[in-house]
Structures are given as structure tokens and as C-alpha cells.
C-alpha positions in Angstrom: 1.6 13.9 15.8 -2.1 14.5 16.4 -3.5 15.6 19.8 -5.9 13.1 21.4 -9.0 14.5 23.2 -9.4 13.9 26.9 -11.5 10.8 27.7 -13.2 12.8 30.5 -16.3 13.4 28.4 -16.2 10.1 26.5 -19.5 8.1 26.5 -18.1 4.6 27.3 -21.5 3.1 26.3 -21.0 4.3 22.7 -18.6 1.6 21.3 -18.0 3.5 18.0 -16.9 6.6 19.9 -14.7 4.5 22.2 -13.1 2.8 19.2 -12.6 6.1 17.4 -10.9 7.5 20.5 -8.7 4.5 20.9 -7.7 4.8 17.2 -6.8 8.4 17.8 -4.7 7.3 20.7 -3.0 4.7 18.6 -2.4 7.2 15.8 -0.8 9.7 18.2 1.7 7.0 19.3 2.5 5.3 16.0 3.1 7.4 12.9 2.7 5.6 9.6 3.7 7.4 6.4 2.2 7.7 3.9 -1.4 6.8 4.9 -4.9 8.0 4.5 -7.8 7.6 6.9 -11.3 7.4 5.5 -14.5 6.9 7.4 -17.2 8.1 4.9 -19.0 6.7 1.9 -16.9 8.4 -0.8 -14.6 8.0 -3.8 -11.0 9.4 -3.3 -7.8 9.3 -5.4 -5.1 8.7 -2.9 -2.1 8.9 -5.2 -1.3 9.4 -8.9 1.5 7.5 -10.6 3.2 4.3 -9.6 3.2 2.8 -6.1 2.3 -0.1 -3.9 -0.8 -0.6 -1.7 0.8 -2.0 1.5 -2.3 -2.7 3.6 -5.8 -1.7 4.5 -6.9 -1.7 8.2 -10.6 -1.9 9.1 -10.6 -0.1 12.4 -14.4 -0.2 12.8 -16.5 -2.5 10.6 -19.3 -1.1 8.5 -22.9 -2.2 8.2 -25.5 -2.6 5.5 -23.5 -4.3 2.7 -20.6 -1.8 2.5 -17.7 -2.5 0.3 -14.3 -0.9 -0.4 -13.2 -1.2 -4.0 -9.6 -0.2 -4.8 -8.5 0.7 -8.4 -5.2 1.1 -10.3 -6.5 4.3 -11.8 -7.3 7.9 -11.2 -11.1 7.1 -11.2 -13.4 4.2 -10.7 -13.3 3.3 -14.4 -9.8 1.9 -14.1 -8.5 -1.6 -13.3 -9.9 -3.0 -10.0 -7.2 -4.6 -7.8 -9.0 -5.2 -4.4 -12.6 -5.6 -3.3 -12.9 -5.7 0.5 -16.2 -6.4 2.3 -16.0 -4.1 5.2 -19.0 -5.6 7.0 -17.2 -8.8 7.7 -13.4 -8.0 7.5 -11.8 -6.5 10.6 -8.2 -5.7 11.4 -5.3 -5.2 9.0 -4.9 -7.0 5.7 -1.5 -6.9 4.0 -1.6 -6.7 0.2 1.7 -5.4 -1.2 0.1 -4.9 -4.6 1.8 -2.6 -7.2 -0.2 -0.1 -9.1 0.9 1.9 -12.2 -1.6 4.7 -13.0 -2.7 5.7 -9.5 -4.6 4.6 -6.4 -8.3 5.3 -6.1 -10.7 3.9 -3.5 -14.5 3.8 -3.8 -16.4 3.1 -0.6 -20.0 2.2 -1.2 -22.9 1.0 0.9 -25.1 2.4 3.7 -22.6 2.9 6.6 -18.9 3.4 6.0 -16.2 1.5 7.9 -13.4 3.3 9.5 -10.4 2.5 7.2 -6.7 3.2 7.1 -4.9 2.8 3.8 -1.1 2.4 3.9 0.8 2.8 0.6 3.9 4.3 -1.0 
């Protein structure tokens, strides 16, 4: 379990900081395995080989036309399986989509969302 920082120095007028702190609190109570948390514009391979993408949770929405593309591949040249507009979607979306080669996510745009990927 992760340790959550004290809210004593938390700027409650900064909604992103508050949401991030609340997410940390949630994460310290509920342990979801396996999962990956990403909050940057980036490309990451989360798993190689077969599996299932269970869900994606948009904890904090992005801005500026940001999108999360998910591929059944070890790179962004593989088969796309999900395209998620992270500017408008919020909360958890359940997918339960099988992948064969691997699981790669590509987050593009100007400001990244705070995302949680749950898969096995």
C-alpha cells in the first residue's frame, strides 16, 4: 500500500491537487492488481503477450484535445483497440477486450489526463 501525504499543506483551491490527493487516498485503501497509473503525455507498453484490458478510469480529465489510444501491440504500429477522448470522458469505463500481442497505450494532446489502466 502507498502512503498518503498529510492534507495539512494541501491547497484546497487547487482542484487538480485535491483530486490527485483524493486519488492517492483511494489507492491506499483499495488495491487493484494489475494496474498502471499514467498522468503524462507518453507512449508505454503495459504488457507483452496475451491478456485482457478490463477498464480505464479517467480520474482527472485532460484539456486541449487529448486522446488515449490503446493498441494490441508492443508499439503504436499495431492494431488499435480503443480510442478514448480524455477531454470529455470521466470516470471508469469497462471494456473487457482481449489482446494477443501486448498492450500499448499512446496518450497524445496538450495536457494529459490522470488515467488508471486495469488489465490482466
